[in-house]
C-alpha positions as CSV (number, residue, x, y, z in Angstrom):
1,M,-66.0,1.7,5.1
2,K,-62.3,2.3,5.9
3,T,-60.8,-1.1,6.1
4,T,-57.3,-2.3,5.7
5,T,-55.7,-5.7,5.2
6,A,-52.2,-6.2,6.5
7,S,-51.4,-9.0,4.2
8,P,-52.9,-11.4,1.5
9,G,-55.5,-13.6,3.2
10,A,-55.8,-11.4,6.2
11,I,-59.2,-10.4,7.8
12,P,-60.4,-6.9,6.8
13,K,-60.0,-4.1,9.7
14,A,-61.5,-0.9,10.5
15,A,-58.8,1.6,11.6
16,T,-59.7,3.0,14.9
17,G,-57.7,6.4,14.2
18,I,-56.3,6.1,17.9
19,A,-52.7,7.0,18.0
20,G,-50.7,3.8,18.2
21,L,-53.5,1.4,18.6
22,D,-53.7,0.8,15.1
23,E,-49.9,-0.2,15.1
24,I,-50.4,-2.8,17.8
25,T,-53.4,-4.3,16.2
26,Q,-51.8,-4.0,12.7
27,G,-54.5,-2.0,11.1
28,G,-57.6,-1.7,13.7
29,F,-60.3,-3.6,15.1
30,P,-61.9,-6.5,13.1
31,A,-64.2,-5.1,10.6
32,G,-67.9,-6.4,10.9
33,R,-67.1,-8.1,14.2
34,P,-67.5,-7.3,17.8
35,T,-64.5,-6.1,19.8
36,L,-64.6,-6.3,23.7
37,V,-62.8,-3.5,25.8
38,C,-62.7,-4.7,29.6
39,G,-60.9,-3.2,32.6
40,A,-61.9,-2.0,36.0
41,A,-63.8,1.2,36.9
42,G,-61.7,4.3,35.7
43,C,-59.4,2.9,33.3
44,G,-60.9,4.5,30.2
45,K,-63.2,1.9,28.5
46,T,-66.0,4.5,27.6
47,L,-63.3,7.0,26.2
48,L,-61.6,4.4,24.2
49,A,-64.9,3.2,22.8
50,A,-66.3,6.8,22.1
51,E,-63.0,8.1,20.5
52,F,-63.3,5.0,18.3
53,L,-66.9,5.9,17.2
54,V,-65.9,9.7,16.8
55,R,-63.0,9.1,14.6
56,G,-64.7,6.7,12.6
57,A,-67.3,9.5,11.9
58,T,-64.8,12.2,11.3
59,E,-61.9,10.6,9.7
60,F,-63.0,7.5,7.9
61,N,-66.7,8.7,6.9
62,E,-68.2,5.8,8.8
63,P,-71.3,6.9,10.9
64,G,-71.9,5.2,14.3
65,V,-74.4,4.5,17.0
66,F,-73.4,4.8,20.8
67,M,-76.0,3.0,22.9
68,M,-75.3,3.6,26.6
69,F,-77.1,2.1,29.7
70,E,-75.4,4.3,32.3
71,E,-74.5,8.0,31.2
72,T,-77.0,10.0,29.7
73,S,-76.3,11.8,26.2
74,S,-75.5,15.2,27.7
75,E,-73.1,13.6,30.2
76,L,-71.3,11.7,27.4
77,A,-71.0,15.0,25.3
78,A,-69.6,16.9,28.2
79,N,-66.9,14.2,29.0
80,L,-65.8,14.2,25.2
81,R,-65.7,17.9,24.9
82,S,-63.0,17.7,27.4
83,L,-61.0,15.7,24.9
84,G,-61.8,18.1,21.9
85,F,-64.6,16.2,20.3
86,E,-67.9,18.0,19.6
87,L,-70.4,15.2,19.9
88,D,-73.5,17.6,19.6
89,T,-72.2,18.7,16.2
90,L,-71.8,15.1,15.1
91,I,-75.2,14.3,16.3
92,A,-76.8,17.3,14.7
93,T,-75.3,16.3,11.1
94,R,-76.4,12.7,11.5
95,R,-73.1,11.1,11.8
96,I,-73.4,9.9,15.3
97,A,-76.7,8.6,17.0
98,V,-76.8,8.5,20.7
99,D,-79.4,6.4,22.6
100,H,-79.7,6.4,26.3
101,V,-81.5,3.2,27.5
102,H,-82.7,3.9,31.1
103,L,-82.4,0.7,33.2
104,E,-83.3,0.5,36.9
105,R,-83.2,-2.6,38.9
106,S,-86.0,-1.6,41.1
107,E,-88.2,-0.9,38.1
108,I,-87.7,-4.4,36.7
109,E,-89.8,-7.3,37.2
110,E,-89.2,-10.7,35.9
111,T,-92.0,-12.1,34.0
112,G,-91.6,-14.7,31.5
113,D,-88.3,-15.5,29.5
114,Y,-85.9,-12.6,29.4
115,D,-84.8,-11.8,25.7
116,L,-83.0,-8.7,24.0
117,E,-85.6,-8.4,21.1
118,G,-86.7,-5.0,22.4
119,L,-83.0,-3.8,22.3
120,F,-82.5,-5.3,18.8
121,I,-85.5,-3.4,17.5
122,R,-84.2,0.0,19.1
123,L,-80.7,-0.6,18.0
124,Q,-81.8,-1.2,14.4
125,L,-83.7,2.0,14.4
126,A,-80.7,3.9,15.5
127,I,-78.5,2.1,12.9
128,D,-80.8,3.0,10.2
129,T,-81.3,6.6,11.0
130,V,-77.6,7.5,10.2
131,G,-76.5,4.5,8.2
132,A,-74.2,3.3,10.8
133,R,-71.2,1.2,10.2
134,R,-69.9,1.3,14.0
135,V,-71.7,0.5,17.1
136,V,-70.7,0.8,20.8
137,L,-72.6,-0.5,23.6
138,D,-71.6,0.7,27.1
139,T,-71.8,-1.4,29.3
140,L,-73.0,-5.0,29.4
141,E,-73.3,-5.2,33.2
142,A,-75.9,-2.6,33.1
143,L,-77.6,-4.2,30.4
144,F,-77.9,-7.8,32.1
145,A,-77.8,-6.5,35.7
146,G,-81.4,-7.6,36.3
147,L,-81.0,-11.1,35.0
148,S,-80.5,-13.7,37.3
149,N,-80.7,-16.9,35.2
150,E,-77.1,-17.6,34.3
151,T,-78.0,-20.0,31.4
152,L,-80.3,-17.5,29.8
153,L,-77.8,-14.8,30.3
154,R,-75.1,-16.7,28.3
155,A,-77.5,-17.5,25.6
156,E,-78.5,-13.7,25.2
157,L,-75.0,-12.7,25.2
158,R,-74.2,-15.2,22.4
159,R,-77.3,-13.8,20.6
160,L,-76.2,-10.3,20.8
161,F,-72.7,-10.7,19.5
162,R,-74.2,-13.0,16.7
163,W,-76.8,-10.2,15.8
164,L,-74.1,-7.4,15.5
165,K,-71.8,-9.9,13.4
166,E,-75.0,-10.8,10.9
167,R,-75.4,-7.0,10.2
168,G,-71.8,-6.4,9.5
169,M,-71.3,-3.9,12.4
170,T,-67.9,-3.2,13.7
171,A,-68.8,-3.0,17.4
172,V,-67.2,-2.3,20.5
173,I,-68.6,-3.5,23.5
174,T,-67.4,-2.4,27.1
175,A,-67.5,-4.6,30.1
176,E,-66.4,-4.6,33.7
177,R,-63.3,-6.8,34.9
178,G,-64.4,-9.7,37.2
179,D,-62.5,-11.0,40.2
180,R,-60.7,-13.7,38.5
181,T,-61.8,-13.2,34.9
182,L,-61.2,-10.7,32.2
183,T,-65.1,-9.9,32.6
184,R,-67.7,-10.3,35.3
185,Y,-69.5,-13.1,33.6
186,G,-66.4,-14.7,32.1
187,L,-68.2,-15.5,28.9
188,E,-67.8,-12.2,26.7
189,E,-64.1,-12.7,26.3
190,Y,-64.9,-16.2,24.5
191,V,-67.6,-14.9,22.3
192,A,-65.6,-11.8,21.0
193,D,-63.4,-11.7,18.2
194,C,-60.9,-9.2,19.7
195,V,-60.3,-8.4,23.3
196,V,-58.7,-5.4,24.7
197,L,-57.7,-5.2,28.4
198,L,-57.2,-1.9,30.0
199,D,-55.4,-1.3,33.3
200,H,-54.9,1.6,35.6
201,R,-52.3,0.8,38.3
202,I,-50.2,2.5,41.1
203,D,-46.5,1.7,41.4
204,A,-44.4,3.5,43.9
205,Q,-46.9,6.3,44.2
206,V,-47.0,6.8,40.2
207,S,-50.2,6.2,38.1
208,T,-49.8,4.3,34.9
209,R,-52.3,3.4,32.4
210,R,-51.8,0.2,30.3
211,L,-53.3,-1.4,27.2
212,R,-53.0,-5.1,26.1
213,V,-54.6,-7.1,23.2
214,V,-55.5,-10.4,25.0
215,K,-57.1,-12.1,21.8
216,Y,-57.7,-11.1,18.1
217,R,-58.8,-14.0,16.0
218,G,-57.4,-14.3,12.5
219,S,-54.7,-11.7,13.1
220,A,-51.2,-11.3,14.4
221,H,-50.9,-8.4,17.0
222,G,-48.5,-6.9,19.6
223,T,-48.9,-9.1,22.7
224,N,-47.3,-6.9,25.3
225,E,-48.6,-4.3,27.9
226,Y,-48.4,-0.8,26.4
227,P,-48.6,2.4,28.2
228,F,-51.3,4.9,27.2
229,M,-52.2,8.3,28.0
230,I,-55.6,10.2,28.1
231,G,-54.8,13.8,27.1
232,G,-56.4,16.9,25.4
233,R,-56.6,15.2,22.1
234,G,-57.9,12.0,23.1
235,I,-56.0,8.6,23.7
236,S,-52.6,7.9,22.8
237,V,-50.8,4.4,23.0
238,L,-47.2,4.3,23.0
239,P,-45.8,1.1,21.3
240,I,-42.2,0.8,20.8
241,T,-42.9,0.3,17.2
242,S,-44.0,3.9,17.0
243,L,-40.2,4.7,16.7
244,Q,-40.4,3.4,13.4
245,L,-36.6,2.9,12.7
246,D,-36.9,2.4,9.0
247,H,-35.0,5.5,7.3
248,P,-32.4,4.8,5.0
249,A,-28.7,5.1,6.0
250,S,-26.5,8.0,4.5
251,P,-24.3,6.7,1.7
252,E,-21.5,9.3,2.5
253,G,-18.6,7.8,4.6
254,V,-16.9,9.8,7.3
255,G,-13.6,9.3,8.9
256,T,-13.6,7.8,12.2
257,G,-10.4,9.2,13.4
258,V,-9.1,5.6,14.3
259,P,-5.9,5.1,11.8
260,A,-6.3,1.4,11.7
261,L,-10.0,1.6,10.9
262,D,-9.7,4.1,8.3
263,R,-6.9,2.3,6.6
264,D,-8.7,-1.0,6.3
265,R,-12.1,0.2,5.7
266,P,-12.1,3.9,4.5
267,G,-15.6,5.5,5.0
268,A,-16.8,2.7,6.8
269,L,-19.0,4.7,8.9
270,G,-21.8,6.8,7.5
271,S,-23.2,9.9,9.0
272,A,-26.0,8.0,10.5
273,G,-23.8,5.6,12.5
274,L,-21.8,8.6,13.8
275,A,-25.0,10.1,14.9
276,A,-24.9,7.7,17.6
277,H,-21.7,9.2,18.8
278,P,-22.1,12.9,18.6
279,R,-18.4,13.7,20.0
280,L,-16.9,11.3,17.6
281,A,-18.9,12.8,14.7
282,S,-18.2,16.5,15.7
283,D,-14.5,15.7,15.9
284,A,-14.6,13.9,12.6
285,A,-16.2,16.8,10.9
286,R,-13.9,19.4,12.2
287,P,-12.6,21.9,9.6
288,G,-9.0,20.8,8.8
289,A,-9.4,17.3,10.2
290,A,-7.5,14.9,7.9
291,P,-8.7,11.3,7.6
292,G,-6.3,9.1,9.6
293,A,-5.1,12.1,11.5
294,G,-7.2,10.5,14.3
295,P,-9.0,13.0,16.8
296,R,-8.3,12.1,20.3
297,C,-12.3,11.3,20.8
298,G,-12.0,8.5,18.2
299,D,-8.9,7.0,19.9
300,R,-10.7,7.2,23.4
301,Y,-13.8,5.5,21.7
302,A,-11.6,2.7,20.0
303,A,-9.8,2.1,23.2
304,A,-13.2,1.7,25.0
305,C,-14.3,-0.8,22.5
306,R,-11.1,-2.8,23.1
307,G,-11.7,-2.8,27.0
308,G,-8.7,-0.5,27.6
309,R,-8.4,2.8,29.3
310,P,-9.7,5.7,27.7
311,D,-6.4,7.5,27.6
312,E,-4.9,4.6,25.5
313,Q,-4.0,5.1,21.8
314,A,-4.9,2.8,19.0
315,D,-2.1,0.5,17.9
316,P,-1.7,1.3,14.0
317,R,-0.3,-2.0,13.7
318,Q,-3.7,-3.6,14.5
């Protein structure tokens, strides 16, 4: 299984393969533990879970099981095809197993105690069929829609998460957002080891999708809201850390054009520093420009730093 460890003593993680998300989570979702992805309708929960599964099978050699309670396998395959993922091929090569569990409230009648034993047997069969290391359940609300006993519901939720943990499954479970809680039942976020909240909002008639890691047991993570997009190649999260400004600075010195600065610290500015001021860099690199001659651009820049007027010259006595 493709796992990473951010630092000695940190928990093992399973890379998601989703652009930007592994940076925010510092390596991916917790390996062998359940992750809850919650949000309102249309925010991208199913697509994020499906991409996690597909990239696990194609990039990290981790087969997976997608168990759904709303969409059929053909509908899911059609939706993923728009993102460039050929789910049918992965199913045919036994890298992903898809199981649609049909649940209709009108066809359910409560008799005796409700439990998930039947679901566990079905899920275990799918796991054994492909040798799965990843599991997706989409969504919890559909699974427990016919259950009215809240105490029993809480017990079965804990049992489901514990069952996945005991088998070492890196699981992603989707859930709808509640009115005043992250989820409808208000319990899933406490049982899950990692909670990711997706949001789709409209501000000044501009649509924006945002992602936030609400909770991550045993690991540091980015805590801000990060914008993300759903494009032709899947989901792309855009953390500031993606800039990765860790390149080495140039050892070569370039004259600034400010006589006093060049006299006191010759070659103080490297080419990387001048890149932030293209006019200054271009003037300093002009053929025939002698160090200390002082191009006008450098003088104007120094005057601006002193708080003076742009047309003021630098005092060579300074």
